[in-house]
C-alpha positions in Angstrom: 0.0 0.0 0.0 2.8 2.5 0.9 4.4 1.7 -2.5 1.2 2.9 -4.3 1.2 6.1 -2.3 4.8 6.7 -3.2 4.1 6.1 -6.8 1.2 8.5 -6.8 3.3 11.2 -5.2 6.0 10.7 -7.9 3.3 11.1 -10.6 2.0 14.2 -8.9 5.4 15.6 -8.8 6.0 14.8 -12.5 2.8 16.4 -13.6 3.4 19.5 -11.4 6.8 19.8 -13.1 5.3 19.5 -16.5 2.7 22.2 -15.6 5.4 24.6 -14.5 7.5 23.8 -17.5 4.9 23.9 -20.3 2.0 26.1 -19.1 3.3 29.4 -20.5 4.1 28.0 -23.9 0.8 26.1 -24.1 -1.1 29.2 -23.0 0.5 31.3 -25.7 -0.3 28.7 -28.3 -3.9 28.4 -27.2 -4.2 32.2 -27.0 -3.0 32.7 -30.6 -5.9 30.6 -31.7 -8.6 31.6 -29.3 -7.7 35.3 -28.9 -9.0 35.2 -25.3 -6.8 34.9 -22.2 -9.3 33.2 -20.0 -10.4 30.7 -22.7 -6.7 29.9 -23.4 -6.1 29.3 -19.7 -9.2 27.1 -19.5 -8.0 25.0 -22.5 -4.6 24.4 -21.0 -6.0 23.5 -17.6 -8.4 21.1 -19.3 -5.5 19.4 -21.1 -3.6 19.1 -17.8 -6.7 17.6 -16.2 -6.8 15.0 -18.9 -3.1 14.3 -18.4 -3.8 13.8 -14.7 -6.7 11.5 -15.4 -4.4 9.4 -17.6 -1.4 9.7 -15.3 -0.9 6.0 -14.8 -0.7 5.4 -18.5 2.0 8.0 -19.2 4.6 6.6 -21.5 7.9 8.0 -20.6 9.2 7.2 -24.0 6.7 9.5 -25.6 7.5 13.2 -25.5 5.2 14.9 -23.0 5.7 18.2 -24.7 4.5 16.8 -28.0 1.6 15.1 -26.2 0.5 18.4 -24.6 0.7 20.5 -27.7 -1.2 17.8 -29.7 -3.8 17.6 -27.0 -4.3 21.4 -27.1 -4.6 21.3 -30.9 -7.2 18.6 -30.7 -9.1 20.2 -27.8 -9.5 23.7 -29.2 -11.9 22.8 -32.0 -14.2 21.2 -29.4 -14.7 24.6 -27.7 -17.9 26.6 -28.7 -15.7 29.6 -29.4 -13.9 27.7 -32.2 -17.0 26.1 -33.8 -18.3 27.7 -36.9 -21.9 28.7 -36.9 
């Protein structure tokens, strides 16, 4: 049981490090598309939430940076602000 807690703490630390490392760049990327600061922040937070939900399946061989930018790219068209009427 203690091993699982330690593993969970390690994953939390990894994702926190990814957040601090990539948030600004992801926010700028989302902002260039959305043109709204709050919507861009929400998009980045939603992607990190999805990363947290999939934390046990993180493949350390895959580039996390690539995953995050791809996730933003795929997430943005789902937003009402990006859908054409």
